[in-house]
N, C-alpha and C positions, 0 to 999 in steps of 0.2 A: 525452366528456371524462373522462380518468382522474382518480380521486379523488386528492387531494393529501395527502401525509404532512405531518407538522409538524416543524419544526426548533427545537430548544431550545438555548439557550446556557448552559453549565454551567461553573463554576469548580472546579478541582481543584488543591490545593497539592501540589507535588512535593518531597518531602524530598531525593530524589536530585539534582534540579536546583536546589533552594532557590529556587523561584519559583512563582507562580500560573500555571497553564495554563488557557487558555480552550478549552473543547471545544464543537464544533458537533455536536449529536446529532440525527440524522434518525430519526424514528419513523414506520413505515409507516402508511398511512391506516386500516388495520384494527387498529392496535395495541391490545392488551389484556393485562393482567397475568395473564390466565387461560392464555395461550399462551407457548411458549418461542421464542426468536429466535436466528438466526445473527448474528454481529457482523462488520462490515467496518470496519477502522481505516484512515483515509486520512491519510497525511502530506500536507503542503501543503493542509490541510483547507479553508481558505477558497477556494483555487484550484479544488479539486474541486467545491465547491458553486457558485461563481460562474462560472468558466470552463468547468469540466467539466459543470456543471448536473446533477450526479449525482442529486440529489433528484428532478428531473423525469424523468430516465432511469428511475429505479426506479419512479416513479409509473406511467410508460407501460408498463413491463414487469411490472407487479405480478403479473399472473396467471401469468406464466411463471417467476417467481423464488421461491425460498424466502423466508419472512418474515425480513427482515434489518434490523437496526439499523445505521446508519452513524455512525461516530464520526470527525469531522474534527478534526485538530489543526493550527490555523493557526500559522505562524511569525511572529515579531515583527519581524524584519529579515532582509535578505539575508545579512548576516554571521552573525547568530545561527543562521540556517538551516544555513549551512555548518558551523558548529561542532558542531551536533547531528547532521547527516546524513552528513557526509563521514567515511570511515573513519579519517582522521587528525585529525579535528576534536577540539578540546579537551574537548567535552562529549559526544562520540559514545557512549562506553561508558556514561555516566550516562543518556543519553537511551534507549538500548536497555534498560537496567535499569528505567527509568521505565515503558516500554511493558509489560514483562513483569510487574514486581513491584508497580506502583502503578496503572496504568491498567486493566489486566485485572481485578484484584480489585475496583476501584471500579465498573466496568461490571457485573460479575457480581453485585455487591451491590445496585446501584440498579435493575437491569433484569432481567427473566426471560430468562436465556440458557441455552444448552445446556452451556456450560462444558467443551467438548472441543476438542482441537486442530483437527480438520477442520471445525468449525463456526465457526472464527475465521479471518479473512483480513486480510492487510495489502496495501495498494495505495499506489503512489506513482509520480510521474514524475521522471525525471532523478535527482538526488541522493535524492529521496524514495523512488524505487524501490530505490536502492542500500541505504539504511538498512533498508528493508523486507526485502530479501533477507538482509542480514547478521543481522537480528533473528531471522528464521525459522531460520537456520542455527544460531544460538545457543540458541534455544528452540523446537525443532520440535514438542515435545509441547504447547506453548501456542498456536502459530500454525501451522496446517496448510496454509493456502492463501496463496499469494504471487502478486500481480499486478504485473508490472514493465512500466512504460511508459518505454522509452528510458533505462535506467539508465546512470549513469556506472560503467564497469567498469575497475578498475585492478588492479595486482598484489595489493593487499590482498584484493580481492574474489576474484580467481582462486585465490589461495592458500587462502582460507577454503572455497571451493567444492571444491577438490581434497582438502582435509583432512577434509571432512564425509563421514560414512558412512551416516547414517540417512535416505537419500532416500525410502525407502518410506513415510515419515511425511508427505511433502510433495506438494502439487499446485501446480505452478508454471505461470503464464501469462506469456509473455515476448514483447514486441513491440519493434521498432526500425525507424526509418525508413531507407529506402535512400539518402536524401540527407543523412544525419547524419554527414558526413565532415569537416565544418569547423564545429563547434559552439562558439559563444562562451560560455564558462562564467562563473559569478558571480565567479570569481577573475581575470577579464579575460585568460584564455588561450583559444586556439583549439585544440580537441581533436577527434580522430577518434573518434566514439562507435561507428560501425558495425563497424569491424574487431575491437575487443575484445569487442563484443557477439556477434559471430559465433564468437569463441573460447569465450566463455561458453556459447553454445548447443551447441557440440560437446561440451563437458564435461558439460552437463546431459543431452544426448541419450544419452550413454554411461552415465548413472546409471540407477537404477531408480525415479526420481521419475515421477509422473504429470505429464508435461511437454508444453506446447504452445508452439511458436515460430512467429512470423510476421514478415516484413518488409513494411511498408506503403510505398506510394509517397508520400513526404513528408519533412518535416524535423522539427526538435526544437521543435515549438510545439503549443499547444493547438488550433490550426486542424486538426491531424491527429489529436491524441490524443482530442479530444472525440467525434468521430463513431464511434470504435472502442470507446468505453466500454461501450455497451450489449452489444456482442458479447462483451466480456471478462466482464461480469457474467453473461451467459447461459451462457458456458462454465463459470464457476466456481460459480454459485449457482442453477442451473436447478432448478425444483421437480420 
């Protein structure tokens, strides 16, 4: 049986967002301040720990992965999540600045980390994937790895991708379900996620990013995202 890492709950006050943020921080079973660690920041943090079981996945793959600290950021409500994650959300720009200018310095101060772009990753599902990508495009020297599980892709995203030029700084892992053609969003609309994700894929393939794309057989739920989490981590954090 794999040794289990530990999960800490930490509070961080954000000046950008003017609120206390609860962080779920996974430390691997062999954690020691004598060593340095990669960092993976997960939007929808509670979902990644509960529905994605990311701590258990890392425990099981421990010998195959680089030593990595996982920082989960839970959302407080569906509406609050949308305001922070959606490109047109009222708190989106502030949330992205929080990730780069408040969360990263806090983690680097509290834990022994490498403090380089390609040793930091962002992961998210749906809107959480969207804000992860947009953050990496804005701060590619800070976040060098991006893991996208079925992102919402709209014109704001495609424009940002088209206007970005430093793809050599990024490693991007991108998956989308072949059945994600009629997804009910938190805004109570029905959206085709698959077609714009394919357009995003064409653009990223044409860039010089280290880019992986896959379409899985399934829809926009954790039923399909969870089993693929281990493969994503192995692609992005293999030791």
